[in-house]
VOTINU-627948 format. One record per residue: y, z, x of N, C-alpha, C in turn. Coordinates in pm, whole numbers, padded with zeros to 5 digits, always signed. Atoms other than C-alpha are relative to their C-alpha. Example, Ala and Ser with C-alpha at 12.3 -4.5 7.8 and 13.67 -1.06 7.14 Angstrom:
# VOTINU-627948
-00119+00000+00089-00450+00780+01230+00120+00000+00090;-00119-00006-00082-00106+00714+01367+00109+00073-00077;
***
This chain:
# VOTINU-627948
-00105-00087+00048-04945+11821-00943+00103+00026+00110;-00088-00025-00115-04802+11897-00598+00087-00122+00026;-00073+00125-00024-04699+11533-00561+00109-00018-00106;-00095+00011+00110-04525+11539-00898+00119+00094+00022;-00106-00098-00029-04326+11852-00806+00087-00049+00114;-00075+00052-00114-04226+11692-00476+00094-00112-00044;-00085+00108+00050-04093+11383-00660+00118+00055-00080;-00108-00062+00078-03894+11603-00896+00103+00064+00093;-00092-00062-00097-03746+11797-00602+00082-00106+00072;-00073+00109-00066-03652+11470-00428+00106-00058-00094;-00097+00049+00098-03486+11350-00748+00117+00094-00016;-00107-00098+00010-03290+11672-00779+00090-00001+00124;-00077+00005-00124-03184+11650-00416+00092-00122+00000;-00082+00121+00007-03061+11292-00470+00117+00020-00096;-00106-00027+00098-02863+11403-00777+00104+00094+00059;-00094-00094-00062-02709+11695-00586+00086-00069+00105;-00076+00073-00102-02606+11464-00299+00104-00091-00067;-00092+00086+00072-02450+11220-00545+00114+00082-00059;-00103-00086+00057-02265+11503-00719+00102+00046+00105;-00092-00040-00108-02119+11622-00386+00094-00114+00035;-00083+00115-00032-01995+11270-00313+00104-00022-00110;-00092+00019+00112-01842+11237-00661+00108+00109+00001;-00097-00109-00007-01675+11579-00627+00100-00022+00113;-00089+00030-00112-01533+11478-00288+00096-00111-00034;-00087+00110+00040-01400+11151-00427+00105+00046-00100;-00094-00052+00101-01241+11332-00722+00106+00089+00066;-00094-00088-00070-01084+11593-00493+00101-00084+00079;-00088+00088-00076-00941+11313-00275+00103-00065-00094;-00090+00066+00095-00794+11133-00578+00110+00094-00048;-00097-00098+00051-00616+11452-00688+00078+00070+00110;-00059-00080-00108-00508+11575-00345+00146-00036+00026;-00140+00019-00039-00146+11621-00245+00008-00075+00131;+00000+00070-00128-00235+11496+00102-00008-00151-00022;+00013+00143+00031-00337+11157-00046+00133-00055-00050;-00127+00045+00055-00014+11128-00245+00105-00007+00110;-00097-00002-00109+00197+11227+00058-00026-00116+00098;+00035+00107-00093+00010+10982+00285+00041-00136-00056;-00036+00128+00060+00058+10695+00042+00151-00016-00014;-00147+00008+00003+00427+10780+00003+00054-00040+00138;-00045+00034-00136+00472+10766+00381-00031-00146+00031;+00038+00140-00025+00283+10435+00405+00089-00094-00080;-00087+00083+00085+00483+10291+00114+00140-00009+00059;-00134-00002-00059+00810+10396+00278+00006-00087+00127;+00001+00077-00125+00716+10245+00615-00009-00149-00028;+00016+00143+00032+00600+09913+00468+00126-00054-00066;-00122+00045+00068+00901+09888+00236+00116-00010+00098;-00107+00005-00100+01134+09967+00527-00010-00125+00086;+00018+00119-00083+00986+09693+00744+00033-00127-00077;-00026+00119+00081+00996+09437+00464+00150-00016-00024;-00143+00007+00029+01354+09521+00373+00082-00029+00125;-00068+00029-00126+01460+09516+00738-00009-00149+00034;+00022+00140-00038+01308+09172+00796+00061-00099-00097;-00067+00092+00092+01460+09021+00482+00151+00023-00002;-00143-00019-00019+01801+09157+00579+00071+00086-00102;-00062-00090+00097+01863+09426+00320+00085+00103+00075;-00085-00103-00059+02157+09650+00405-00055+00136-00037;+00050-00137+00020+02069+10019+00437-00147-00001-00046;+00141+00019+00036+01700+09929+00431-00078+00131-00009;+00072-00128+00008+01585+10288+00495+00028+00070-00132;-00036-00061+00127+01775+10415+00193-00065-00077-00116;+00058+00082+00106+01656+10125-00022-00151+00010-00005;+00146-00015-00002+01295+10182+00086-00044+00124-00077;+00034-00118+00079+01310+10514-00098-00032-00035-00146;+00018+00036+00141+01314+10331-00434-00148-00023-00033;+00143+00015+00034+00951+10205-00430-00081+00126+00032;+00070-00123-00036+00842+10527-00261+00013+00103-00112;-00021-00094+00111+00996+10743-00533-00069-00049-00127;+00070+00056+00115+00855+10507-00796-00149+00033+00005;+00142-00034-00014+00505+10558-00660-00021+00150-00024;+00015-00144+00014+00551+10934-00635+00011+00044-00145;-00019-00039+00140+00683+10967-00990-00116-00048-00087;+00112+00049+00081+00399+10754-01126-00123+00088+00020;+00116-00087-00022+00140+10980-00963+00017+00135-00067;-00026-00130+00062+00308+11287-01110-00002-00008-00152;-00009+00011+00146+00352+11154-01462-00129-00051-00064;+00120+00059+00060+00022+10970-01513-00100+00103-00051;+00092-00098+00058-00193+11283-01556+00047+00050-00136;-00054-00045+00128+00038+11397-01837-00023-00107-00106;+00019+00111+00093+00025+11054-02001-00147-00016-00034;+00144+00012+00023-00354+11039-01958-00048+00107-00097;+00041-00109+00089-00403+11380-02122+00048-00024-00142;-00053+00030+00132-00179+11279-02412-00084-00107-00067;+00077+00110+00055-00370+10954-02459-00142+00045-00039;+00135-00046+00028-00712+11120-02437-00001+00089-00124;-00005-00089+00116-00615+11392-02686+00027-00075-00130;-00034+00077+00119-00479+11133-02926-00111-00097-00042;+00095+00106+00030-00754+10871-02900-00147+00037+00006;+00139-00040-00013-01074+11052-02809-00019+00130-00078;+00018-00119+00084-01189+11293-03076-00146+00039-00005;
***
């Protein structure tokens, strides 16, 4: 009986550890810090690419993909909620 209780406790501990990891991953996916970091990285990469291919005003033009990424992260939750409410009943 003691052995059985110990196995159940170990199983619960494993589930709790997994839940913490999943909660952390979910928090990261929704964080403003993640969105800001990816916007900065997108801007830097786009700037370098546009500079090396000879685009005039490459810093200004690098804002286009950056703003596109930012707007997609802001609008997708709304679109997802609409889709879920419409298709999942």
